Each structure stands twice: as C-alpha cells, then as structure tokens.
C-alpha positions in Angstrom: -8.2 -5.8 9.1 -5.8 -6.4 6.7 -3.6 -3.5 5.6 -0.5 -4.4 4.5 2.8 -1.8 3.9 5.9 -2.9 2.5 9.8 -0.8 2.8 10.1 1.9 1.0 12.5 1.0 -1.3 11.6 2.4 -4.8 13.0 5.9 -5.6 11.2 8.5 -7.6 10.6 12.5 -7.2 13.7 12.7 -4.4 12.5 10.1 -1.8 11.7 6.1 -1.5 8.1 4.5 -2.1 6.6 1.9 -0.3 3.1 0.7 -1.1 0.2 0.6 1.3 -2.7 -2.5 0.3 -5.6 -4.5 1.6 -5.7 -8.0 1.6 -9.6 -7.9 2.0 -11.2 -5.3 0.0 -10.2 -2.0 -1.8 -13.0 -0.1 0.3 -11.1 -1.2 3.3 -7.9 0.1 1.3 -9.1 3.4 0.9 -10.8 4.4 4.1 -7.5 3.6 6.3 -5.7 5.2 3.6 -8.4 8.3 4.0 -7.7 8.0 8.0 -3.9 8.6 7.3 -4.6 11.4 4.8 -3.3 9.9 2.1 -4.5 11.4 -0.9 -7.1 9.6 -3.4 -4.2 10.5 -6.3 -1.4 7.9 -4.3 -3.9 5.1 -5.4 -2.2 3.1 -8.4 -4.9 0.6 -9.4 -4.7 -1.8 -6.7 -2.2 0.3 -3.9 -1.3 3.6 -2.7 2.2 4.8 -3.3 3.4 5.6 0.2 6.7 8.0 1.2 9.3 7.2 3.3 8.1 9.9 5.4 4.4 8.9 6.1 5.7 4.9 6.7 5.9 5.2 10.7 2.4 6.9 10.5 1.1 4.4 8.5 2.8 1.7 10.9 1.6 3.3 14.2 -2.1 3.6 12.5 -2.3 0.1 12.1 -0.5 -1.0 8.7 1.4 -4.3 9.1 4.5 -4.1 7.8 5.5 -7.1 5.6 8.1 -7.4 3.2 7.4 -6.8 -0.7 7.7 -10.3 -1.3 4.9 -11.3 1.1 3.1 -8.0 0.0 3.1 -9.4 -3.4 1.8 -12.6 -2.5 -1.0 -12.2 -0.1 -2.6 -9.2 -2.6 -2.3 -12.0 -5.4 -3.8 -14.4 -3.1 -6.5 -12.2 -2.6 -7.6 -11.8 -6.1 -7.4 -7.9 -5.7 -3.9 -7.8 -7.6 -4.2 -5.6 -11.1 -1.9 -7.1 -13.3 0.8 -4.8 -15.4 -0.3 -6.0 -18.5 -3.9 -4.7 -16.9 -2.8 -1.4 -16.0 
C-alpha cells in the first residue's frame, strides 16, 4: 500500500489542508479514505483534501507522511496525476 499525505499547508475554510494520494491506484485511495472516514466529496480529481485536524488520524491509519514535493513527484511517476489544465 502506498498512500501518501503531505503537510497541511493550504488555508481555506478556516483551517489548513493537506493532500492524501495513492501512488498505486484510485481504488486504493478511495478505500483508504473510506476507512479514515473522509467523505467522497473531499476527493478532487487525484487527491483527497485532508484538514489539519485529521492529519494525525490518516498517519495513524498508515498514510506515509511526505513533503509536498515528494507527493507530487510520486503521483506524477505513478501516472495518476491529473494536470491542472485537465481539471
């Protein structure tokens, strides 16, 4: 399993957000998010938005903490990255 999470750095809606991705498959990502109780509406093309207050929870469930740079690099290498122009 390769579910990754980057630090919550992006402000919106009164909190900061990180990103949860899989570098294996969307099925793996959706299954992990469901186990973590993250609603499907938090899915944004190739990642789930994770509020800061849930970050420790997803790490405790097995998400690998990585830098934002590593998360994007690994997502691109997997072929699962959705380019901004395709959103």
